[in-house]
C-alpha positions in Angstrom: 0.0 0.0 0.0 2.8 2.3 0.8 4.4 1.8 -2.6 1.2 2.7 -4.3 0.8 5.9 -2.3 4.4 6.9 -3.2 3.8 6.2 -6.8 0.8 8.5 -7.1 2.6 11.8 -6.6 5.5 10.7 -8.8 3.0 10.0 -11.6 1.2 13.3 -11.2 4.4 15.4 -11.1 6.6 13.5 -13.5 5.7 15.7 -16.4 7.2 18.7 -14.6 10.6 17.1 -14.1 11.6 17.6 -17.7 10.5 21.0 -19.0 13.1 21.3 -21.7 10.7 20.1 -24.4 7.4 21.1 -22.7 8.0 24.8 -22.3 10.0 26.5 -25.0 10.3 30.1 -26.0 8.5 30.5 -29.3 7.8 33.2 -31.8 4.6 33.4 -33.7 4.6 34.0 -37.4 5.6 37.6 -38.2 5.9 38.4 -34.5 8.6 41.1 -34.0 11.7 40.4 -31.9 13.1 42.8 -29.3 11.6 45.9 -30.8 9.1 47.0 -33.4 11.8 47.4 -36.1 13.1 43.8 -36.2 11.2 41.2 -38.2 11.3 37.7 -36.6 12.0 35.6 -39.7 12.7 35.5 -43.4 10.2 35.1 -46.2 8.6 31.7 -46.2 10.0 29.2 -48.7 8.2 29.2 -52.1 6.6 32.6 -51.3 6.3 35.2 -54.0 9.6 37.1 -54.3 9.5 40.8 -53.6 12.4 41.6 -56.0 10.5 40.4 -59.1 11.7 38.1 -61.8 12.8 38.6 -65.4 10.4 35.9 -66.5 7.8 34.1 -64.5 8.0 30.3 -64.2 4.5 29.8 -65.7 5.5 31.8 -68.8 8.5 29.7 -69.7 8.8 26.0 -69.0 11.6 24.5 -66.9 12.0 21.7 -69.5 15.5 21.0 -70.8 14.6 21.4 -74.4 16.4 23.5 -77.1 13.3 25.3 -78.1 12.6 26.3 -74.5 16.0 27.7 -74.1 15.9 29.4 -77.4 12.7 31.2 -76.2 14.8 32.9 -73.4 17.5 34.0 -75.8 15.8 37.4 -76.2 15.7 38.2 -72.4 17.8 41.2 -71.8 20.5 41.1 -69.1 19.3 43.5 -66.4 22.5 43.4 -64.4 25.5 45.7 -65.4 28.9 44.0 -65.2 30.0 46.0 -62.2 32.8 44.9 -59.9 30.3 43.6 -57.3 28.5 41.6 -60.0 31.7 40.1 -61.3 32.8 39.3 -57.8 29.6 37.6 -56.9 29.5 35.7 -60.2 33.0 34.4 -59.6 31.9 32.9 -56.3 29.0 31.1 -57.9 31.1 30.1 -60.9 33.8 28.5 -58.7 31.2 26.6 -56.6 29.0 25.4 -59.4 30.7 25.7 -62.8 34.5 25.4 -62.5 34.3 21.7 -61.6 33.4 20.9 -65.2 34.2 24.0 -67.3 37.5 24.9 -65.5 38.7 28.1 -63.9 38.9 29.8 -67.3 35.9 28.1 -68.9 38.1 26.1 -71.2 36.5 22.7 -70.4 39.3 21.4 -68.3 37.7 21.2 -64.9 38.6 18.4 -62.4 35.5 16.5 -63.3 37.0 15.7 -66.7 39.5 13.4 -65.0 36.7 11.1 -64.0 35.1 10.8 -67.4 33.1 14.0 -67.7 33.5 15.4 -71.3 35.3 18.7 -71.4 32.8 21.4 -72.5 34.7 24.5 -73.6 32.7 27.7 -73.2 35.3 29.8 -75.0 34.4 28.7 -78.5 33.1 31.2 -81.1 29.7 29.4 -81.0 29.3 30.0 -77.3 30.6 33.5 -77.5 27.9 34.2 -80.1 25.1 33.1 -77.7 23.1 35.9 -76.1 23.1 36.5 -72.3 19.5 35.3 -72.2 20.4 32.0 -73.8 23.2 31.4 -71.3 20.8 32.4 -68.5 18.3 29.8 -69.8 21.0 27.1 -70.0 21.8 27.7 -66.3 18.1 27.8 -65.4 16.9 24.8 -67.3 20.0 22.7 -68.2 20.2 20.6 -71.3 22.0 17.4 -72.3 25.0 16.9 -69.9 24.3 20.3 -68.3 22.1 19.9 -65.2 19.7 22.7 -64.2 21.3 25.1 -61.6 18.2 26.7 -60.1 20.0 26.7 -56.8 21.6 29.8 -58.2 18.9 32.3 -57.9 17.8 34.5 -60.8 19.7 37.7 -60.1 22.8 35.8 -59.1 22.5 33.9 -62.3 23.0 37.1 -64.3 26.2 37.7 -62.2 27.4 34.3 -63.4 26.7 35.3 -67.0 28.6 38.5 -66.6 31.6 36.6 -65.1 31.5 34.1 -67.9 31.4 36.9 -70.5 34.6 38.3 -68.9 36.3 34.9 -69.0 35.3 34.7 -72.7 36.9 38.1 -73.3 33.6 39.3 -74.8 32.7 42.1 -72.3 36.2 43.6 -72.1 36.2 43.3 -68.3 39.2 41.9 -66.4 38.5 39.4 -63.7 40.4 37.3 -61.2 40.5 33.7 -62.1 40.6 30.7 -59.8 39.3 29.7 -56.3 38.8 32.5 -53.8 40.3 30.4 -51.0 41.2 27.0 -49.9 38.4 24.4 -49.7 36.2 24.8 -46.6 36.8 28.5 -46.1 33.6 30.4 -45.7 32.7 34.0 -44.7 33.1 36.4 -47.6 34.6 33.7 -49.8 31.2 32.2 -50.5 27.9 33.9 -51.5 25.7 35.5 -48.9 22.1 35.0 -48.2 19.8 34.1 -51.0 17.5 36.8 -52.4 14.3 34.8 -52.7 14.7 32.0 -50.2 13.8 31.8 -46.6 17.0 33.4 -45.4 16.0 36.8 -46.9 14.8 39.2 -44.1 11.0 39.5 -44.3 9.7 42.7 -45.8 8.9 45.0 -42.8 7.7 48.5 -42.6 8.0 50.7 -39.5 4.3 51.4 -38.5 5.3 55.1 -38.0 6.0 55.3 -41.7 2.3 54.9 -42.3 1.5 58.1 -40.3 1.1 61.5 -41.9 3.5 64.3 -41.1 1.4 65.7 -38.3 0.8 62.3 -36.8 4.6 61.6 -36.9 5.3 64.8 -35.0 2.7 64.0 -32.4 4.1 60.5 -31.9 7.6 61.8 -31.6 6.5 64.4 -29.1 4.7 61.8 -27.1 7.7 59.6 -27.0 9.9 62.4 -25.8 7.4 63.2 -23.0 7.3 59.5 -21.9 11.1 59.1 -21.9 12.0 62.5 -20.4 13.6 62.2 -16.9 11.5 63.5 -14.1 12.7 66.0 -11.5 12.6 64.9 -7.8 9.6 67.2 -7.1 7.8 65.9 -10.2 8.2 62.3 -8.9 6.5 63.1 -5.6 3.7 65.0 -7.4 3.2 62.1 -9.8 2.9 59.6 -7.0 0.3 61.8 -5.2 -1.7 62.3 -8.4 -1.6 58.5 -9.0 -2.8 57.8 -5.5 -5.6 60.3 -5.8 -6.7 58.8 -9.1 -6.8 55.3 -7.6 -8.8 56.6 -4.6 -11.3 58.3 -6.9 -11.6 55.1 -9.0 -12.3 53.0 -5.9 -14.9 55.6 -4.6 -16.6 55.6 -8.0 -16.9 51.8 -8.0 -18.2 51.6 -4.4 -20.6 54.5 -4.5 -24.2 53.3 -5.1 
């Protein structure tokens, strides 16, 4: 009987012994963190991108067909070949392209040592391709070329710009080869994606929605709230608070 009596409280309180998985701090969707200016999360995966796209997925198929890629040949490259674009393109090229095409796009990447045919991107035929066509090849893939949609759209144009520099078409001079030894991260690899869940969620300060007069009123109210009180003001405030509480109680108790 004694054993049963001891077991009852253990059974009733066992769930409180391990609270690590029972009570965890959580953040509701779109709940702000710390202050009203910090969004709590990035955009949900597969959500509509806020940066726009050159061509919508429903307009052009992702099929790896010559006609499909030809249909993207007329897409204009919206990204100028600036230093930042070429630097970003080099990062993506080294991670995704150099293994087959080589550091100089001559088709001598390390994968060719294991049976991968060397595909030279410096031929006159490839140089004659439009930026949109190369963009489509990266997007859809074809033949031995797999689709590289893990390179997002705007970054894909950076890869095109970097390849054009390797081909000597654009006239830009770029650094060739790996940025660092294998395994080095930090600024040697691309940053957060622009459309994926690591992008900070679009967030607007609620005060931006106010009119000019309303913003001035809100700012004045904030200054009044945060202004330090003088010693005499503190005593006066306490007295006013006590009087207000007394009046409130009297109003509730008076028939």
